[in-house]
C-alpha positions as CSV (number, residue, x, y, z in Angstrom):
1,M,-23.4,58.5,10.6
2,A,-22.5,58.3,14.3
3,A,-24.0,54.8,14.5
4,A,-22.0,53.7,11.5
5,L,-18.7,55.0,13.1
6,V,-19.6,53.2,16.4
7,L,-20.2,49.9,14.4
8,V,-16.9,50.3,12.6
9,W,-14.9,51.0,15.8
10,T,-16.7,48.1,17.5
11,Y,-15.7,45.7,14.7
12,L,-12.1,46.8,14.7
13,L,-11.9,46.6,18.6
14,I,-13.3,43.0,18.5
15,G,-10.8,42.0,15.6
16,L,-7.8,43.4,17.5
17,L,-8.8,41.7,20.9
18,S,-9.5,38.4,19.2
19,R,-6.2,38.5,17.4
20,F,-4.2,39.0,20.5
21,G,-6.3,36.5,22.5
22,G,-8.3,39.0,24.4
23,I,-11.8,37.6,23.6
24,V,-13.2,34.8,21.6
25,A,-16.6,34.9,20.0
26,Q,-19.1,32.4,21.4
27,Q,-22.3,31.0,20.0
28,M,-25.0,29.1,21.8
29,L,-26.5,26.0,20.2
30,Y,-29.0,23.6,21.5
31,P,-28.7,20.0,20.1
32,L,-31.4,17.5,21.1
33,I,-30.9,13.9,22.2
34,G,-31.9,11.5,19.4
35,R,-32.2,14.3,16.8
36,V,-29.7,15.1,14.1
37,F,-27.7,18.3,14.7
38,I,-26.3,20.2,11.8
39,H,-24.3,23.4,12.0
40,T,-22.8,25.2,9.0
41,L,-19.4,26.6,9.1
42,G,-18.7,29.5,6.7
43,P,-16.6,32.6,6.3
44,A,-19.6,34.8,7.2
45,S,-19.9,33.2,10.7
46,F,-16.3,34.3,11.6
47,V,-16.6,38.1,11.7
48,D,-13.3,38.3,13.5
49,L,-11.4,37.1,10.5
50,P,-9.8,40.4,9.2
51,D,-9.4,39.6,5.6
52,T,-12.2,37.1,5.2
53,D,-14.7,38.3,2.6
54,P,-17.9,36.2,2.8
55,R,-17.9,35.5,-1.0
56,P,-18.4,32.1,-2.4
57,N,-14.8,32.0,-3.7
58,T,-13.2,32.7,-0.4
59,L,-10.8,29.8,0.5
60,V,-11.3,29.0,4.2
61,T,-10.7,25.8,6.0
62,F,-11.7,24.9,9.7
63,H,-10.3,22.8,12.4
64,A,-12.8,21.8,15.2
65,H,-12.2,20.1,18.5
66,L,-13.6,19.8,21.9
67,L,-12.2,22.4,24.3
68,G,-9.3,21.0,26.2
69,H,-9.2,17.8,24.0
70,P,-7.5,17.2,20.5
71,D,-10.6,15.8,18.8
72,L,-14.3,16.2,18.7
73,P,-16.8,14.2,20.8
74,R,-17.6,10.7,19.5
75,W,-21.1,11.8,18.4
76,L,-20.0,14.9,16.4
77,H,-18.4,14.8,13.0
78,Y,-16.9,17.4,10.7
79,T,-16.7,17.5,6.9
80,Q,-15.6,19.9,4.2
81,R,-15.3,19.0,0.6
82,S,-12.9,21.9,-0.4
83,P,-11.8,25.2,1.0
84,S,-14.2,27.0,-1.3
85,Q,-17.1,25.2,0.2
86,P,-18.6,25.5,3.7
87,G,-17.8,23.0,6.5
88,F,-20.4,21.1,8.5
89,L,-20.6,19.9,12.1
90,Y,-23.2,17.1,12.3
91,G,-24.2,14.3,14.5
92,T,-26.8,12.8,16.9
93,P,-26.1,13.1,20.6
94,T,-27.2,10.3,23.1
95,L,-28.2,10.3,26.6
96,E,-24.6,10.0,27.7
97,D,-23.8,13.3,25.9
98,R,-26.4,15.4,28.0
99,G,-25.0,18.7,29.3
100,Q,-22.8,21.3,28.0
101,Q,-19.9,20.9,25.6
102,I,-17.8,23.6,24.2
103,I,-16.4,23.2,20.7
104,E,-13.5,25.5,19.5
105,V,-13.4,26.1,15.8
106,I,-10.3,27.7,14.2
107,A,-10.7,29.2,10.8
108,Y,-7.8,29.5,8.3
109,N,-7.9,32.0,5.5
110,R,-6.0,30.2,2.6
111,E,-5.5,33.6,0.7
112,S,-4.3,35.9,3.5
113,F,-3.1,33.2,6.1
114,E,-5.2,34.9,8.8
115,T,-6.7,32.8,11.6
116,T,-9.4,33.3,14.2
117,R,-11.1,31.2,16.8
118,N,-14.8,30.8,17.6
119,R,-16.4,28.8,20.3
120,L,-19.7,26.9,19.9
121,V,-21.3,26.2,23.3
122,L,-23.5,23.1,22.8
123,L,-26.3,22.6,25.4
124,V,-27.5,19.1,24.7
125,G,-31.0,18.7,26.1
126,E,-34.1,16.4,25.9
127,P,-36.3,16.7,22.8
128,E,-39.9,18.1,23.1
129,G,-43.0,16.6,21.7
130,P,-43.9,12.9,21.3
131,S,-41.5,10.1,21.0
132,L,-40.5,8.6,17.7
133,P,-40.6,4.8,18.2
134,Y,-40.6,3.9,14.5
135,E,-37.3,4.3,12.8
136,A,-36.3,3.7,9.2
137,E,-33.0,4.0,7.5
138,F,-32.3,4.5,3.9
139,L,-29.0,4.3,1.8
140,V,-29.1,7.2,-0.7
141,Q,-26.5,6.5,-3.4
142,S,-27.0,9.6,-5.4
143,H,-25.6,12.1,-2.8
144,D,-22.5,12.7,-0.7
145,V,-22.9,13.4,3.0
146,E,-22.3,17.2,2.7
147,E,-24.9,17.4,-0.1
148,V,-27.7,16.3,2.2
149,L,-26.7,18.3,5.3
150,P,-28.2,21.6,4.1
151,S,-31.7,22.2,5.4
152,P,-33.5,22.3,2.0
153,I,-32.1,19.0,0.9
154,G,-33.2,17.3,4.1
155,Q,-36.6,18.7,3.9
156,R,-36.9,17.6,0.2
157,F,-36.0,14.0,1.4
158,L,-38.7,14.1,4.1
159,T,-41.2,15.4,1.6
160,A,-40.5,12.6,-0.8
161,L,-40.7,10.1,2.0
162,G,-44.1,11.4,2.9
163,G,-45.4,9.7,-0.2
164,L,-44.5,6.3,1.3
165,W,-45.0,6.9,5.0
166,V,-48.2,8.6,5.9
167,P,-49.6,10.1,8.0
168,G,-47.4,11.4,10.8
169,E,-44.6,13.9,11.3
170,L,-41.2,12.8,10.0
171,Q,-38.0,13.9,11.5
172,L,-34.4,13.4,10.8
173,L,-32.7,11.2,13.4
174,N,-29.2,10.6,12.0
175,I,-27.1,11.2,8.8
176,T,-23.9,9.1,8.3
177,S,-21.6,8.9,5.4
178,A,-21.4,5.5,3.7
179,L,-17.6,5.6,4.2
180,D,-18.1,5.4,8.0
181,R,-20.1,2.2,7.4
182,G,-17.4,0.4,5.5
183,G,-18.3,1.8,2.1
184,R,-15.6,2.1,-0.6
185,V,-14.3,5.4,-2.0
186,P,-16.0,5.7,-5.6
187,L,-13.9,6.1,-8.7
188,P,-13.3,9.6,-9.9
189,I,-16.0,9.4,-12.5
190,E,-18.8,11.9,-13.0
191,G,-22.0,10.9,-11.3
192,R,-20.3,8.5,-8.8
193,K,-21.1,9.4,-5.2
194,E,-20.0,8.1,-1.9
195,G,-23.5,7.5,-0.5
196,V,-25.2,8.5,2.7
197,Y,-27.3,6.7,5.2
198,I,-30.4,8.8,6.4
199,Q,-32.3,7.7,9.5
200,V,-35.9,9.0,9.8
201,G,-38.3,8.6,12.8
202,S,-42.0,9.0,13.2
203,A,-44.7,8.5,15.7
204,S,-46.9,6.7,13.1
205,P,-46.5,3.0,12.3
206,F,-44.8,2.0,9.1
207,S,-46.8,1.8,5.9
208,T,-47.5,-1.4,4.2
209,C,-45.1,-0.4,1.3
210,L,-42.2,0.0,3.8
211,K,-43.0,-3.3,5.6
212,V,-42.9,-5.2,2.4
213,V,-39.6,-3.6,1.4
214,G,-38.1,-4.3,4.9
215,S,-39.5,-7.9,5.1
216,P,-37.1,-10.9,5.1
217,A,-38.5,-12.0,1.7
218,S,-37.4,-8.8,0.1
219,H,-34.0,-9.2,1.5
220,D,-33.8,-12.8,0.3
221,R,-34.5,-11.6,-3.2
222,C,-31.7,-9.0,-3.0
223,T,-29.2,-11.6,-1.9
224,Q,-30.2,-13.7,-5.0
225,G,-29.6,-10.7,-7.3
226,Q,-33.3,-10.1,-7.8
227,P,-35.0,-6.6,-7.4
228,P,-36.7,-6.1,-4.1
229,L,-40.4,-6.2,-3.3
230,L,-41.5,-2.6,-3.9
231,S,-45.3,-2.5,-3.9
232,C,-45.7,1.3,-4.3
233,Y,-44.4,4.1,-6.4
234,D,-40.9,5.3,-5.8
235,S,-41.5,8.9,-4.7
236,F,-37.8,9.6,-4.3
237,V,-37.3,9.7,-8.1
238,P,-35.7,11.8,-9.7
239,H,-34.2,13.7,-6.9
240,F,-32.8,10.8,-4.9
241,K,-31.6,7.3,-5.7
242,V,-32.4,5.0,-2.8
243,D,-31.0,1.5,-2.5
244,W,-34.1,-0.5,-1.5
245,C,-32.0,-3.4,-0.6
246,N,-30.4,-1.5,2.3
247,V,-33.6,-0.4,4.0
248,S,-33.8,-1.3,7.7
249,L,-36.9,-0.8,9.9
250,V,-36.8,-0.6,13.7
251,D,-40.0,-0.7,15.8
252,K,-39.4,0.5,19.4
253,S,-43.2,0.9,20.2
254,V,-43.1,-2.6,21.9
255,P,-40.7,-2.6,24.8
256,A,-38.2,-5.5,24.7
257,L,-38.7,-8.1,27.3
258,P,-36.0,-7.9,29.9
259,G,-33.5,-10.8,30.0
260,P,-32.8,-13.0,32.9
261,V,-31.0,-11.3,35.7
262,P,-27.5,-12.7,36.2
263,T,-26.9,-14.5,39.5
264,W,-23.6,-13.7,41.0
265,G,-21.9,-16.9,42.4
266,D,-18.9,-17.5,44.8
267,G,-16.4,-17.7,41.9
268,I,-15.9,-21.4,42.1
269,L,-17.0,-23.6,39.2
270,E,-19.6,-26.2,39.8
271,H,-18.9,-29.8,39.2
272,D,-19.0,-30.6,35.5
273,P,-18.7,-34.2,34.1
274,Y,-17.3,-32.9,30.8
275,F,-14.5,-30.9,32.3
276,C,-12.1,-32.8,34.4
277,P,-8.8,-30.8,34.8
278,P,-5.8,-32.9,36.1
279,T,-5.1,-32.4,39.7
280,E,-1.4,-33.4,39.6
281,A,1.2,-33.2,36.8
282,P,3.3,-36.5,36.6
283,D,7.1,-36.4,36.5
284,R,8.5,-36.7,32.9
285,D,12.0,-37.8,31.9
286,F,13.2,-35.9,28.9
287,L,16.4,-37.9,28.3
288,T,14.7,-40.1,25.7
289,D,13.4,-37.1,23.8
290,A,16.9,-35.5,23.8
291,L,18.6,-38.7,22.6
292,I,16.1,-39.1,19.8
293,T,16.5,-35.5,18.8
294,L,20.3,-35.9,18.6
295,L,20.8,-39.4,17.4
296,V,18.3,-39.7,14.7
297,P,19.9,-36.9,12.5
298,L,23.3,-38.4,13.1
299,L,22.2,-41.8,12.1
300,V,20.5,-40.5,8.9
301,A,23.7,-38.6,8.0
302,L,25.9,-41.7,8.6
303,L,23.6,-43.8,6.5
304,L,23.7,-41.3,3.6
305,T,27.5,-41.3,3.8
306,L,27.7,-45.1,3.6
307,I,25.4,-45.2,0.7
308,L,27.5,-42.6,-1.2
309,A,30.7,-44.3,-0.5
310,Y,29.2,-47.7,-1.7
311,I,28.1,-46.0,-4.9
312,M,31.5,-44.4,-5.6
313,C,33.9,-47.2,-4.6
314,C,31.9,-50.5,-5.0
315,R,29.6,-49.9,-8.0
316,R,30.9,-50.0,-11.6
317,E,29.5,-46.5,-12.4
318,G,31.3,-45.0,-9.5
319,V,34.7,-46.8,-10.2
320,I,34.5,-45.6,-13.9
321,Q,33.9,-42.0,-12.7
322,M,37.0,-42.2,-10.3
323,V,39.2,-43.8,-12.9
324,H,38.1,-41.0,-15.4
325,H,38.9,-38.3,-12.8
326,S,42.3,-39.8,-11.9
327,T,43.2,-40.1,-15.6
328,I,42.4,-36.4,-16.2
329,H,44.3,-35.4,-13.2
330,G,47.4,-37.4,-14.3
331,N,47.3,-36.1,-17.8
332,T,47.1,-32.5,-16.5
333,E,50.2,-33.0,-14.4
334,E,52.1,-34.5,-17.3
335,L,51.3,-31.6,-19.6
336,R,52.5,-29.2,-16.9
337,Q,55.8,-31.0,-16.6
338,M,56.4,-31.1,-20.4
339,A,55.7,-27.4,-20.6
340,A,58.2,-26.7,-17.9
341,N,61.0,-28.8,-19.2
342,R,60.7,-28.0,-23.0
343,S,63.9,-26.7,-24.7
344,V,62.3,-25.2,-27.7
345,P,63.3,-21.5,-28.3
346,R,60.6,-18.9,-27.6
347,P,58.9,-17.3,-30.6
348,L,60.4,-14.1,-31.8
349,S,57.1,-12.3,-31.2
350,T,57.4,-12.9,-27.6
351,L,60.8,-11.3,-27.1
352,P,61.0,-7.7,-25.6
353,M,62.3,-6.1,-28.8
354,F,62.0,-7.5,-32.3
355,N,62.4,-5.9,-35.7
356,V,59.9,-7.2,-38.1
357,R,61.8,-6.3,-41.3
358,T,65.3,-7.3,-40.4
359,G,64.6,-10.1,-37.8
360,E,67.2,-8.4,-35.4
361,Q,66.7,-9.0,-31.8
362,L,68.4,-7.4,-28.8
363,P,70.9,-9.4,-26.6
364,P,69.4,-10.6,-23.3
365,C,71.8,-8.4,-21.2
366,S,71.2,-5.1,-22.9
367,D,69.5,-2.3,-21.1
368,I,66.0,-2.1,-22.6
369,A,65.4,1.3,-21.1
370,Q,68.3,2.8,-23.3
371,V,67.1,1.2,-26.6
372,P,64.8,3.4,-28.8
373,L,61.4,2.1,-29.7
374,I,62.3,2.0,-33.4
375,L,65.7,0.7,-34.2
376,D,66.1,2.3,-37.6
377,Q,66.1,5.8,-36.1
378,H,69.5,5.6,-34.4
């Protein structure tokens, strides 16, 4: 009973201190250079979150970043499909990432709006055991990246690959989403997945089956729309769907020959008969260019004006059009003069007041404002 009370009080004290910034929970992790690192983020790992219940339906999202920086290191990635599912930190560190890196993770409870922080201290070190010079990369089209990050799925993939690559110990080297390699987002249709690249290493040479699949002849068949050269049974079926046209093999057992060492010169180009830069720039007069730029458009405009004047004044068609236009203009003026000088009395309907039944009209000098609208009413 006393131990239970002590545990409860310890939990409450840690929750209060973490809420007010007193302490932040830390966890030590040990990624290895050249080996895939996977860490699961779930509500159960954040014991300081007061109202977080580690049930599967708890809605919690995470935000991870390098301490003192706004984003994660370049080798580390974060993914979470939905708030009801766990998040994952995954990636493969390189030699440049050796040392200590502190990742700060903030958890948000979407139901109670509580937040808490947790720090992951990553100590990146050298891997133990033999080196893995033989590397093979496969494109799995039947899974998303967060579906292969859990440990059981990764082990199942290695077990299936063991039927094609024996003997030797297989290890996961890297896991990358196909979207990070330029893949397209699939349509929202059931069964469509984004795809994931899985890189596996081994100390044993490639099997004959893998060599045939990764040969140039097999890739040539894929480019022509034909099935690849698969000389063995596909042991990934039915759990994984591997695109055998996207299998790449890398053999690092034979060290690459060093290239020629560059020789540093004095910075002056040697004599080259094909490159003869001019030593002096001759003087150039731009008056001719300016005159051509100005006079040519003016001459073209003048020529067009003369052609139009010739057509309108000297050609029969132009004279007819001008006479026609002059006739229309004269007739219009004559009609206007006749309308202005006519002495015909105006129609009765146009007068200000007119009685339809009697035909009586008002005198022009009468005050229209004092006359009723209907003459029979007065």
